[in-house]
N, C-alpha and C positions, 0 to 999 in steps of 0.2 A: 397458546390454544385461546387467549384474548385476541391475538390478532387474525387469526382463522375467522373466528366467530365475526370479527369487525369487519372482517374484508366479505364475509358471505354476506352481510347484511346491507353493506356498502352496495356489490356488486347487484346484489336483487334490489335494491332501490334504484339504481342506474337504471337497469333492464328492464324494470317495470313498466306496463304503459298507463303515461300519465298525461294529464293535459297540458294545455299549453301555457297556463297561467301557473301550474306546478313545476313545469320545467323551467320559466323564467327565475323561479327562486331556488332554482337549483346550486349547492355550493361543496365544496371538497375537491377531492383529485383528480376528478374527471373532467373538469372545468379546464386543466392545463394540459389536457391530451396533445395539442396543437403543439405544445413548445418543451414538453418534457424530455423530449429526444434531441434539442438543438444542440448544437455543438458546443462545448464549454471553451471558454479564451485558453489562448497558448494550449492547443489542442495537440502540437508536436512535442512538448513537453509531459503532455498527459500520457500521451500513448507510449514515452520513453518510460516512464518511471513505476506505469502501472505494470509490467511483465517482466521486471527485472529477476534474472535468475541467480539467486543468491542461496542456496541450498546449499548448507555445510560451510560458508565461507568463515565462519565464526565459532565452529564447534567448540565444544569443552574440554574434548577429548583432542583437540587440532595436533596431533603428535604423529609423525610418520606416517605408516601408510594411509592411515585415515583423512590426513591433510591433505596429502598426494591425491587420494581418488575423489577429495571434493573437490580440490582445484582442476581436475581433468572435467569431472562433472559439470561444472559450472561453465568451463571453455566451452565443451560440446553441447550444452544447453542453450547457446547462442542461436541456433537455426530454432528451437522451439519460441524464445524469446523473439527473436524477429519475425517468425510467422503470426503470433498472437498479437504483437503490437502494431504488425499491418493491419491484420482485421479491424482491429480498434481505431486505426488511423484512417482507413478507409471509410470505417463507418461514420465518421467526424469528417467525411466530405475532405479529407486532408490531400492536398496535389504532390506533396515536396517532399516525396517518401524516400529520395536518398539522403537528404538532411535528417530526416526523421531515423532512418534506420544507423546514422552516425551518432545522432544522439543515444539511441537504444544502447548502440554498443559500446559507448564511449562515457557515461554520465556514469553511473554509479563504479565501475571499474576504476575510474578516474580517481574519485574521491577516496577510494579504498588503498589504490597503489601509492596516487601521492602521500597518503597520512604515513603507510607503512614506511615508506620511502624515505621521507623525512625521521619518522621515529628512528630507523635503522641506523642512520648515521650516528645519533646520539649513543646509543647503544654500542658500535663500533668505537665510538671516542671513548666509551671505558673499558674496551678491550673484555668484552663480556662474550663468552662462549654462546650465549641466546643469539648472537647478531648474526643475519642472514648474510650469506657472502654475495659479493657484488655480482660475480658471475649467476648466480641462483635469481636474483632480482631481472638482471637482464634476459635470462632463460624464461622467465614468467613475463615478461614484456613481449616477448617474441611470441609465447603461446595466445597471449592477449591480441594482438597485431596480425598474425600470420594465420591461426585459425578461429578465435571465437569471432574476431571483426568480420571475414569473410562469410562465416557462417549467418551472421546476424541479417548480413546483406541478401544471402541465397534466400534466407527465412522472409526476407521483406517482399523479394521479388515473387516469391511463391504466392505471398498472401494478397498482395497489391494487384498482379497480373492476372489470378485466377478468381477475381471477383468473388472473394471470402469475406465480405463485410458482413456482419450481423446485420438480421432483419428486424425490422422494427413492425409492431400491429399497426401502428397510426402512424399519418404523413405530417412534418412537422408545417406549421405556419408560417406565410412569407412573414409577415409581421410580427415582432414578439410582442406578447401578453405584458402589459403593464402589473408587475407584481405589489399587492396589497401590501399595507403596513402591516408588520407581523407581530406577534405576542414578546413579551418582555425575553422568555427562554429562548425565543429563536433569532434573537436579535446579532447581528453579526459586525465585524470591524475588517474594514478593508485593508490586507496587508501585504498582500501578494499580488502585484500588478491589478488588475480586475478579476482576479479570482478570490471568494469572500471567505475568510477562516472565522471559525465561530469559535470563540475563546472559552464562553460558558458550556457550551456543549462539548466540547472536548474535554474538558473536567470529570462533567457527567459521566460521558459514554466511556472514559476511559475505565473507570474503577472497577467493573465488573471483568472485564480482560485479566487487569493486573492482578485481580483477587485469585483468579485460576492459574495464575503463574508464581505468586509470589514464593512459596514453599521453595519450588524448584531452582527458582532464582536465587534464592540464600546459597545452596549446595553449587549452582554453576557458578556462582562468585567464588565460592572456597577453592573450586579446581582451577579456576581460572588464576588467581592472585595470592593463594595460601599453597599451591602444588599438591592439593589432596586428589585423589583420584575419582572419578566420577564413572560408574558401573550402572545406574538406573534408566539404561536407555530406553527400555520397553516402558517403563513408568513415566519416561520423559515423553517418547509418543503419546501416552493417552493422556497427558495435559495438553500438548498440542492438538489433537483431535477436540479437546476441551475448549481450548482457546479458541480455534477456528468455529466452533458453534459458536462461541459467544460473542465473540466479534460479528459473525455474519448476523445474530439474532441485534444487536444493537444499533448495526446499521441499517436494518430493514425497518427498526423501529422510529429511528431518527428520519430516516427519509420519508416513511409515511406521515408524519406527524408535519415535515416541511411540505409535501405534497396537498395534505387537507388546509394548509395554511395557503394555498395556491401561489407557491415560490417554488418553479421548474429549476433554479440553479443548483441542482444537486449533485452533479458530479464531482467536480472538486470537492466539497463539502463533504459527500460519502467517504473519500478517500482518505480526506485528514480527519476527521473526526473518527473513522477507526482506527486511525494510529495513536488515540489519544491515549491508550495505556502507557506508550513509550513517555509520555512526561513522567509518569509516576515511575517508570524503571529508572530515569535520568534522576528524580530526586532520591530514590533509594540508592542510589550508585554514588550519591553523594554522602548520604548518610552511612553508608557501609566503608566509606574511605575514612569518616573522621572517627568512626567507632568501632572497626574489625581490624584498619590496615595501622600499622605504625610507621608511615612514610614521611619523612622530612627532608630529605631532599630533592633538588629542583627536577633530574631527571627523572627519576622514579615516578615522581608526582606526574611528568608530563607523560609520560607512558600510559600511566592510566588513564588522563584524561583523554588521551589520543585514541586507545582501542576502546573504552569506554563509550566513548562519540561514536566510533563506527558502529558498535552492537546496538545502541540505542537507534541509529540512523537507518540500519538493516532491521530491526524490528518493527519500527515505524513503516517502511518499505512493504514489508512483507504483510502486517496486520491493515495495513490501507488497502492493499490490493486484493487481500480476501472479503472486506467489508465493502469495497466496490463493487467486485462480481456478485456478490450476494444479492446487494441493492440493485445492480442491474439486472440479473435475473429476475429478481422480485417484481421490477417497476415493467419488465415486458409480459409476465403473466398476468399482472392486474388489467392492465389493459388491451390485452387481448382477451379476455372475461368480460369485459362489456362493449355494448352495442355503441357505436359512434354512428353521429346522425352526419 
């Protein structure tokens, strides 16, 4: 409600008939309309990670038919992943669509498959019944390269060759606008090439989404690591809906503050800041390991670190994607509502 009232006031002020002297003193997010849709650095990587189809890969009840259905769903979602990645990549004026399609099809699956393949060797070394047979691993590899990869390329071909790029309400200036000095809570640290990450903002933005999933997280960890059964999937879906809403709102608020500070480098920031709750999940997983589990041997500890790391990475990609699309939709809406001279 506060955001809606603030935006209505901003839009009314920007669209009002003002004198030339008043327009010279104008400040806020309208001033960056010519740069707000400027493509971010590492656009190919951004398009690859933003549309990862990861539904069901780490389900708390990933046994039997449910896990099989999740894997097949992930494989055939490659068509949708490629299509939306292509639309976003085309929007950012990307030209190397074949390389982008390969990155989309292999980046996240390679991390998951490589980690699981590596950990499975240790399980097999212990002669555990939980080890995945080598033939099954090869079958999953075939599903990946023979079905998922071609479907991603097909989705990319459709998205790139049918002019499906997202339309922006304003044009991008040829010369980038200089970003003024930001206030202390919007300061950033250069960590990933030319993309900027907000250490302070990540910690602030991750509190509320983590609070939405904290209780269910305890039961999910119990189901994963203490062989307990989890039945509350309806309630889990409700918690997921709350997570989507909270992540979207946090992303919109953070991007609005950034644009009001006339900083238009929002692409990577919206994605990474929205996944800030994954940092708290990582901290909670460490707390859970030392307080709830009695693991002292090396291999069980390695398995916990590996599989929990995949879960944290997946949660970060999921919430980051939700936050980005929420912020992207928000930005397109507000700039379509103001008159640009």
